[in-house]
C-alpha positions in Angstrom: 0.0 -0.1 0.0 2.8 2.1 0.9 4.2 1.5 -2.5 1.0 2.2 -4.2 0.7 5.6 -2.5 4.0 6.4 -3.4 3.3 5.5 -6.8 0.3 7.7 -6.8 2.2 10.5 -5.4 4.8 10.1 -8.0 2.2 10.0 -10.7 0.5 13.1 -9.4 3.8 14.8 -9.0 4.6 13.8 -12.5 1.4 15.2 -13.7 1.8 18.2 -11.7 5.2 18.7 -13.2 3.7 18.1 -16.5 1.0 20.6 -16.0 3.5 23.2 -14.6 5.6 22.6 -17.8 2.5 23.0 -19.9 1.7 26.2 -17.9 5.2 27.4 -18.4 5.1 26.6 -22.0 1.7 28.4 -22.3 3.0 31.3 -20.3 6.1 31.4 -22.6 3.7 31.3 -25.7 1.7 34.1 -24.1 4.6 36.1 -23.4 5.8 35.6 -27.0 2.5 36.5 -28.3 2.4 39.6 -26.2 5.8 40.6 -27.3 4.8 40.1 -30.9 1.7 42.2 -30.3 3.9 44.8 -28.6 6.3 44.7 -31.5 3.4 45.1 -34.0 2.2 48.1 -32.2 5.6 49.6 -32.0 6.1 48.9 -35.9 2.7 50.6 -36.5 3.7 53.5 -34.3 6.9 53.7 -36.1 5.4 53.6 -39.6 2.9 56.2 -38.4 5.9 58.3 -37.1 7.6 57.8 -40.4 4.7 58.8 -42.4 4.3 61.9 -40.2 8.0 62.6 -40.9 7.6 62.3 -44.6 4.5 64.4 -44.7 6.5 67.1 -42.7 9.3 66.7 -45.1 7.0 67.2 -48.0 5.3 70.2 -46.4 8.7 71.6 -45.6 9.8 71.0 -49.3 6.4 72.7 -50.5 7.2 75.5 -48.1 10.7 75.9 -49.5 9.4 75.8 -53.0 6.8 78.5 -52.2 9.4 80.6 -50.5 11.8 80.2 -53.6 8.9 81.0 -56.1 8.1 84.1 -53.9 11.9 85.0 -53.9 11.9 84.6 -57.7 8.9 86.7 -58.2 10.3 89.3 -55.8 13.4 89.3 -57.9 11.5 89.7 -61.2 9.5 92.5 -59.6 12.7 94.2 -58.5 14.0 93.8 -62.1 10.9 95.2 -63.6 11.0 98.1 -61.1 14.5 98.7 -62.1 13.8 98.5 -65.8 10.8 100.8 -65.4 12.9 103.3 -63.5 15.5 103.1 -66.3 12.9 103.7 -68.9 11.4 106.6 -67.1 14.8 108.1 -66.8 15.4 107.6 -70.6 11.9 108.9 -71.3 12.6 112.0 -69.2 16.0 112.5 -70.9 14.3 112.0 -74.4 11.5 114.4 -73.5 14.1 117.0 -72.1 16.0 116.4 -75.5 12.7 116.7 -77.5 11.8 119.9 -75.7 15.3 121.4 -76.3 15.1 120.3 -80.0 11.6 121.7 -80.3 12.7 124.9 -78.9 15.7 125.0 -81.4 13.4 124.2 -84.3 11.1 126.9 -83.2 13.9 129.3 -83.1 15.2 128.0 -86.5 11.6 128.5 -87.8 11.5 132.0 -86.5 14.9 132.8 -88.2 13.6 131.1 -91.3 10.5 133.1 -91.3 12.5 136.3 -90.7 14.8 135.3 -93.6 11.8 134.5 -95.8 10.2 137.7 -94.9 13.3 139.6 -95.7 13.7 137.6 -99.1 10.0 138.3 -99.9 10.6 142.1 -99.2 13.7 142.1 -101.2 12.1 140.1 -104.1 9.0 142.6 -104.0 11.4 145.4 -104.3 13.3 143.8 -107.2 10.0 143.0 -108.9 8.8 146.4 -108.5 12.1 147.8 -110.0 12.0 145.3 -112.7 8.2 146.2 -113.6 9.4 149.8 -113.5 12.2 149.1 -115.9 9.7 147.3 -118.1 7.3 150.0 -118.0 9.9 152.5 -118.8 11.8 150.6 -121.2 14.9 148.7 -120.2 18.2 149.5 -122.0 18.4 147.9 -125.3 21.7 146.0 -125.4 22.5 145.6 -129.0 24.8 142.7 -129.6 27.7 143.0 -131.9 28.3 140.9 -135.0 30.8 138.9 -133.2 28.5 138.2 -130.4 25.8 137.2 -133.0 28.3 134.8 -134.6 29.5 133.4 -131.3 25.9 132.6 -130.2 25.1 131.0 -133.5 28.1 128.8 -133.0 26.7 128.0 -129.5 23.5 127.1 -130.7 24.8 125.1 -133.7 22.8 127.4 -135.9 22.3 126.1 -139.4 20.9 127.8 -142.5 18.2 125.9 -144.1 16.7 125.0 -140.5 14.1 126.9 -138.6 15.1 127.4 -135.0 12.4 127.6 -132.2 13.1 128.6 -128.7 10.7 127.6 -126.0 11.1 130.0 -123.0 9.2 131.1 -120.0 9.2 130.7 -116.1 10.3 127.7 -114.3 7.8 124.8 -114.2 5.6 126.4 -117.1 5.8 123.2 -119.3 8.5 124.2 -121.7 10.1 120.7 -121.9 6.6 119.0 -122.3 5.8 121.3 -125.1 8.9 120.6 -126.9 8.4 117.0 -126.7 4.8 117.3 -127.8 5.7 119.5 -130.9 8.2 116.8 -131.8 5.6 114.2 -131.6 6.9 112.6 -128.4 5.4 111.8 -125.1 7.5 112.8 -122.1 8.2 109.1 -121.4 9.4 108.4 -125.0 13.1 107.8 -125.9 14.7 111.0 -126.9 12.2 113.2 -125.1 13.4 116.3 -123.2 13.5 115.5 -119.5 10.6 116.8 -117.4 9.7 117.2 -113.7 7.9 119.2 -111.1 11.0 121.4 -110.7 13.1 123.0 -113.2 15.0 120.4 -115.2 16.9 122.7 -117.6 20.1 124.0 -116.3 21.3 125.3 -119.7 19.9 125.7 -123.2 19.4 122.3 -124.7 19.1 121.6 -128.5 16.6 119.1 -129.8 16.5 118.3 -133.5 13.5 116.8 -135.1 13.3 113.0 -134.7 14.0 112.5 -138.4 16.7 114.1 -140.7 13.8 115.2 -143.2 12.2 117.6 -140.7 14.0 120.9 -141.0 13.3 122.3 -137.5 15.3 122.6 -134.4 14.1 123.2 -130.7 15.8 124.8 -128.0 14.7 124.2 -124.3 15.7 127.4 -122.5 16.3 127.4 -118.7 13.3 128.9 -116.9 13.5 132.6 -116.1 13.8 133.2 -112.5 16.2 130.3 -112.0 19.2 132.2 -113.2 21.0 135.1 -111.6 20.6 137.6 -114.4 17.7 140.2 -114.2 14.6 139.4 -116.2 15.3 142.3 -118.6 18.7 140.9 -119.4 17.5 137.2 -119.6 16.8 137.5 -123.4 20.2 138.7 -124.3 22.2 136.8 -121.8 20.6 133.6 -123.3 21.4 134.8 -127.0 17.7 134.2 -127.9 18.1 137.1 -130.6 19.8 134.8 -133.0 16.9 132.2 -133.2 14.0 132.4 -135.6 10.9 132.2 -133.4 10.2 132.5 -129.6 7.6 130.6 -128.0 6.6 132.0 -124.6 5.0 129.2 -122.3 3.0 130.1 -119.3 1.0 127.9 -116.9 -0.9 129.6 -114.1 0.1 133.4 -114.4 1.1 135.5 -117.3 3.9 137.3 -115.6 6.4 140.2 -116.0 9.0 137.6 -117.1 6.8 136.6 -120.1 6.3 140.3 -120.9 10.0 140.9 -120.8 10.6 138.1 -123.3 7.9 139.3 -125.7 9.2 143.0 -125.4 12.7 141.9 -126.3 11.4 139.7 -129.1 9.6 142.7 -130.5 12.7 144.7 -130.3 14.8 142.2 -132.2 11.8 141.6 -134.7 11.6 137.9 -133.7 8.2 136.3 -134.2 6.6 135.0 -131.1 3.7 132.7 -130.0 2.0 132.8 -126.5 1.0 129.4 -125.3 -0.8 128.6 -122.1 0.1 124.9 -121.2 -1.6 122.0 -119.0 -5.1 123.3 -120.0 -6.8 119.9 -119.5 -5.8 119.9 -116.0 -6.8 123.5 -115.4 -10.2 122.8 -116.8 -10.8 119.8 -114.8 -9.7 121.8 -111.7 -12.1 124.7 -112.6 -14.9 122.2 -113.1 -14.3 120.6 -109.7 -14.6 124.0 -108.1 -17.8 124.6 -109.9 -19.3 121.4 -108.3 -21.1 122.8 -105.4 -23.7 120.1 -105.1 -22.7 116.8 -103.2 -25.4 114.7 -105.0 -24.4 112.4 -107.8 -24.8 114.0 -111.3 -25.5 112.2 -114.4 -23.5 112.3 -117.5 -25.2 115.2 -119.1 -24.7 117.4 -116.0 -21.1 116.5 -115.9 -20.7 117.2 -119.7 -22.5 120.7 -119.2 -20.3 121.5 -116.3 -17.1 120.6 -118.3 -18.2 122.8 -121.2 -18.9 125.6 -118.9 -15.5 125.4 -117.3 -13.8 125.1 -120.7 -15.6 128.3 -122.1 -14.7 130.1 -118.7 -11.1 129.0 -118.9 -10.7 130.0 -122.5 -12.3 133.4 -121.9 -10.2 134.1 -118.8 -7.0 133.1 -120.4 -7.7 135.5 -123.2 -8.5 138.3 -121.0 -5.4 137.9 -118.8 -3.1 137.9 -121.7 -4.9 140.8 -123.5 -4.6 142.9 -120.3 -1.0 141.9 -119.8 -0.1 143.1 -123.2 -2.1 146.2 -122.9 -0.4 147.1 -119.6 3.0 146.7 -121.1 2.2 148.7 -124.2 2.5 145.7 -126.6 0.5 144.8 -129.6 -2.5 142.4 -129.1 -1.5 138.8 -129.8 -3.4 135.6 -129.8 -2.8 133.1 -127.1 -2.9 129.4 -127.9 -4.5 127.3 -125.3 -3.2 123.6 -125.6 -2.8 120.3 -123.7 0.4 118.3 -124.4 -1.3 115.0 -124.7 -3.8 116.4 -127.4 -0.9 118.3 -129.2 1.2 115.0 -129.5 -1.7 113.4 -131.3 -2.2 116.3 -133.6 1.5 116.3 -134.5 1.2 112.7 -135.4 -1.7 113.3 -137.7 -4.6 112.6 -135.3 -7.2 115.3 -134.2 -8.7 114.1 -131.1 -11.9 115.3 -129.5 -11.5 118.1 -127.1 -8.8 119.9 -128.9 -8.8 123.8 -128.2 -5.9 125.5 -130.2 -3.6 122.5 -130.8 -4.4 122.3 -134.5 -4.3 126.1 -134.9 -1.0 126.3 -133.2 0.7 123.7 -135.3 -0.6 125.2 -138.5 0.4 128.7 -137.7 3.8 127.6 -136.9 4.2 125.7 -140.1 2.9 128.8 -142.0 5.4 131.0 -140.2 8.4 128.7 -140.9 7.4 128.5 -144.6 6.7 132.2 -144.8 10.1 133.0 -143.4 11.7 131.0 -146.2 14.0 129.1 -143.9 12.3 125.8 -144.5 13.2 123.8 -147.7 10.5 122.1 -149.4 6.8 122.2 -148.7 4.9 121.0 -145.7 2.0 119.2 -147.4 0.2 116.1 -146.6 1.9 113.8 -143.9 5.0 115.9 -143.9 3.2 118.8 -142.4 4.6 118.2 -138.8 7.0 119.8 -136.6 8.1 116.7 -135.3 
């Protein structure tokens, strides 16, 4: 029995030891699980801390970028302000220079106006003196035979040819008239140069375009463009050796034109008075007569042009007649022409709208034939001054 109890006790002790062992293993397992749970919590907290740290880093980076952008914008604003200040400084300097230049120009304009007023006064005095000389009769300078011979050589004067000089004030249309009388347009090859300013610096000789045409034309520098007085212009240019003088005027029949006519009469040289650019003058006059803004029909326009044409012809005749009468010169016809129409007439066509182009051409032919300096007759197609 004793052995049995001992055995039971031993078994219980063994069971107890096993139970204690199991409890220890369970406790160890529990401890391990607790440690693992604690580690997971720690890891989670570490991850959360790391995430917060990364968020803070990103936020800090964003803040740095914003600060850098603000700094960059501030730098740009400072640069813009600096450029603006520089531009304002330049603008102020330019304005100051402009004001100084404007003041200088104003002073120059005042001085120029004063000079112009003095020049006008001087010109008025000279004009009055010239007109007085013309009225009283300027001294006649009779050239010697040697001077005549010298001028003939200068002009390449040839017996058997008829020599026409075209003279007048600057810009009156002398060169265009010579071209038209030679059957040429201003743009044609061989035409005399033309322009809005005086293009003739010295007397220029223009023969007819063919050797069978016995006429020579001389383009004379515009009176008023040379330094000689008007009353000396005729003799200084040597016009007294030529066969005929054509006096051309555009807007005004001037004392210069009268001086040329007076000297031509003294030297017994035939003259023609020609008013140029007539088509343009008639159109301008018709435009001035158009006081109604309403659109007009063709018949109204035709009547207005005819009225302007009649008035222009009448006014031109009266202007020349009055100028000749005041100068004590004989009455003389004025030929009213347009260069484009005259070119066609010279080339054998008579366009509509001609005024005196046909009569001028015929009268010049008759004069040249009458003077006996033209060889042969001027009949048929050969009746041309070109």
